[in-house]
N, C-alpha and C positions, 0 to 999 in steps of 0.2 A: 323568539326570547322576547319579544315587547309585550305580548300578552303574558307569557309566564311573571315576567318583571309587575306588572298592572296589577296580577294577582296576588304577586307577594307583598306589594303597597299593600293592597287592601286588607291584607290579613295583618301585617304590622299593625294599620290604622285601627281594626279590631281591637289587637292586644292595648292600643293606648285607651280607647274608649272603656275597655274592661278593665281600667286602672291594673295592668297587669305586667310593670316594670322587667321584672326577671322573665316574662315569658317574650317581651320585646327585643332584650337584647341575649337571649338564646334563641330558642326555638323559632321567635319569627324574623331574627336576624341570619339565621344559618342559610336558608335559600339564597337570599341575597349575596350573601359572601362567595357560598358555591359557584354561583353563577358570573360573580367576576373572577373566580380562579379560574373557570373552564375557560372564560373571553381570554384570559391570560396566559393562558396554557395554550390555544388555538395560536396565539399571537405570538408565543414564543415559538412553537412546533414551525410556522412557517418562516420568521425570519431569524432564528438561529436553532435549525432542526439539530437535535442531539448536544446543544452545545450548554443549557441550563436548563434548569428541573425545578419546577416549582414543589416547595417542601414546606408551607404554610401561609395560611392567609389569615387577616384580622379585618374585621368591619371598621369603616371610618363612621359610619352611621352613630350618631347624626348631628357629626361635624361639618365634614364635607362632604359628605354622601359618597359612594363605594367601597372601595376594600384597598388594602395597601397584602398585594402578593408578594411573598417571599420566594427567592430562587438560590438555589445550588448552582454553581458553575464547574461543568465537567472535567477542567483541567487544570482547576485552582482551588485546592480544598479550605485555602483561606479566605476566598473572596465569598461575598453574599450581594446579591440583586435584589434592589426593592421596587417594586412598580405598585404608584397607586393609579387603580384603573375603577371608572364608573363604565360597567357594563351598557347600563339602562341609558346611557347618554352616549357611547360608543365613543369617549373620550380617556386620556388619561393626563390629568393632572389639567384638563381644561383644553388641551392639546391634542392633534393624531398622536395615536399609540403606538406607533412604530417607529416615529422619532425619539419620541419620550423613551421609550424602550431600548432602544440604542444607546442613549444616553447613559441610560441606567446600568445598560451593562461596561459601557467604558468605564463610566465611574467605580462599578465594584471591581473592575480588575485595577485601576489606578490605585483606591482605598487599599487592594490587599497587599499592591506592591512599597506602599507606604506603611503600611504596618508591618513589612518584614523585615524594612529597614530599620523599624523604632525595635523590635523585636531583637533581632541581632545585634544592636546596641548594645542592647541591655545585657542581654546571655553572656556579651564578651568580658562584660565586666561583673556576673557572677547575680544578675538581679533577675529574676524571670516575673514579665508582663503578665499579673494573673486577671485583668480588667482594662477596660478601656473604655472614659465617657461616651454618651451617646454620639458625639460626633466622629470618635475614635480619638480623641485625648478627652483628659489626660490620662496616661500611664497609671495603673496600680500597681506597686508592686509590693514586698513583703522583707520587714526587717522591724525588729524588737530597738528600740529609741529607750534609751538611758542615760542619768548624766554622763557615765564616761564611755558611751558607745555614740551620742548622735553628733558630735563633729566629725568623727571619720565616715560615719554611715551618711550623712550629708555631702562630704565630699566625695565618697567614692559615686553617688548618685549622680553629683554631678558631673562626673568622668564620665559618666554613661551619656546624659545629657549632651556633653560635647561629642563623644563619638557620634551621637544619633544626628546631631546638628552639620558636622562633617559629613558623615554618610548623607545627607539629604539634599547637599549641593547649595553652593552660593548663592544659586537663584531661587529657592523656595521660599515658601512664606516663612517658615521655620528657621533659614539664616537670618533672615530677615527681621526678624522680631525682636522684640526689645527684652522678652523673657520668657520661660517657659514652667510647667510646672508639671510635679512628681507626687500624685499621693502616696501616703506608706502607712499599709496597717500592718498590724502585729501579727504573728504567727498566728496565737490562737485564735483571731478571728479569720484569719486567711485559709486555717485548716476547716472551719467550719461552714465555708460557704457554699452556695448552690453551684456545681462545676457543670450544670447542663450534660446532654448527650455527645459525647467523644463523636456521634457523628454528623453533627451540625456543623457548618461552616465556621473557621475559628471567629471572623470578624462576627457572627451571629451568635457564638457563646460567650465573647468576650463585650459585649455591650448591650445586652440584655437587661432590663430593670431587676428584675428579680435579682441577678446576682449582682448589680450595684447595689439595691437595698439591702441584702445580706450582709455586706462590707460596710455601708455608712451608716447604719443601725447603731452602730458602734462609734466609740471615737477613735478618731485616727487625725494624722499629720499632712498637710499639706506642704510638700519644700517647694518654692521657688527659687530662678537661678536667673542672673540678670545677662542678657546678650549683647555682646556690642559689635558690631561688623564681623558677627558669626563667632566672637571668640565667646567663651561662658566662664562666668564669676563662679567655680566649681564651688569656692565656699558657700553659697547657699545662704537660704534662711528659712524656717518653719513655723507655720501657725497651725495651732491645736483647733482641731474641727469637732464640736461635740454634737449630741443626739440633742433635738429640742427643750426637753425637759431638764437636760444636766445645762444646757447651755443658760437659760433661764435662772436656775438656783446661781451659777455661777453669775452672772450678772447682778440679781440681787445683792449676794452675799458682798461683793465689790463696791455696788451701788452705795450701800445702806452705810459701809464702814466708810466712804468717802464721803457722804453726805454729814457723819457725823463729826470727819476731820475739816470741813471746811465751814462748820457751822461757827466755830470761834473766828472764823473770820467775816464771814456773810451768816448771821443768825437766822435771815428768812430764805436762805439757800436753796433752790427746787432744780433735782437732778433730771436730766431729760432721759427718754427711753434710748436715745441711740448711743450705740456701742463700736467705738473701731476694732478694725481689726486684732486679735490678741496673739501678739509674736513670742514666740520661745526666746528667751534670753539663750546668749550665744553659749553652747555648751552645759545647758541645763534643758532639761524637760519638765521641769518641776515649778517656773519662774515663766510667768505670761508677762509681758507689758500691752498696754493699749490705753488709748484714749475714753476720756468720760465727758461730755458736756454737761457744764451746770448754768445755772442762770443765778445772777447772785440775790436779786428779787422775782418773786413770782410773775408771771405774766396774765394774761386774761385766763380766767378760771382756775387762775394758780398753778399755770401749767408752765414749764419751759420750751419753749419755741423758738427757732431760729437763734439756739444760744451763740453768742461770741467767743464764751470763755469754755477752755476746756480744762482738763486733768490730765496728766502723764502718771499713770499709774503702773506697779509692777507689782502682781500679785501671786499667792501661792494656787495650788492645783484648786483649793476650794473657792478661791474668790479673796481670800484675806490680803489684806496691802501689805508686800515687804519693803521695810525703808520708808524715807521720803519721798511724798508726792510733788509733783510740778506742776505750778500754774500757769497758763498762760491767757493773754487776751488778744483782741482781733483777730480770732481765728477763722473768720467767716468774711465773704466779700458782702457786704448790705447783708439782706436778708437771702443771699443765693449759696455760691460753691464754698463747701469748707476750703481751709487752708492751711492743713495741719500739717506741722514739721515731720518730714522722716524720722523714724526711729532706729 
């Protein structure tokens, strides 16, 4: 194996010297990944015969070296096991592979159990979990938020979160957390998502980067729920999450408008590029409230840095302010942490 690996690295070096990045990431990397997968399969056959099956591998080169090999679990269709292995070094995450694989299998099974607790809680109150963040949370669910439905939907989802917290148990990190989050996507966006293959383990399908990209390339909402001693405030609150270009356009509109209004009091005002989280106003999806920072006078090079002044403003969907702005001073501890009041 070592001689084979040396030949593969010489081939990769040849690709680099030839300037062929495509070849390096493609043909030159395939043999290395195949070698890692073969070593991982041999390891699985030895320590977990008939229990796990390799279903994919991706190279980690040129980051940490080696590959990540993915396994399905024979008796658990939800579970996925991920093993980072470097066959050339004979290690997994710089440790002995047998122990790392044992831990990976146990973690895969535990993650699948936790997922089923989450899924069953949301299924019971009528919301299908269609995706999960890369670490298994937050869940993504489908709902149409309008001014007429937003209060009810947020409360319904809050009820799901309470079921989830209760079912998870009092000693779990979730029950001891201070808050939980759920991402809400529209039915139109969810209907066009990349669903993946039904034969893949559930936790592989629902955490894929291409699935998350197909959901988050559009505007969606993130609902948050406070948790105190295992009890969830099911009222919840939500913020809008926009794609980068839309977010930039919204920010420019609201900053330009606020700057013009501030000039009546501060003729030389300079706006900071910083923007706080834009939360939906209760019962509305077309009104967002957030903070902007400003400097009454320009600082070095005409910029606004470490501002100690802020504006709380409510804006419509395009960023046009609605109603009066609220000016606040002394919002920063020296040149460090902001201490903006909650809203």
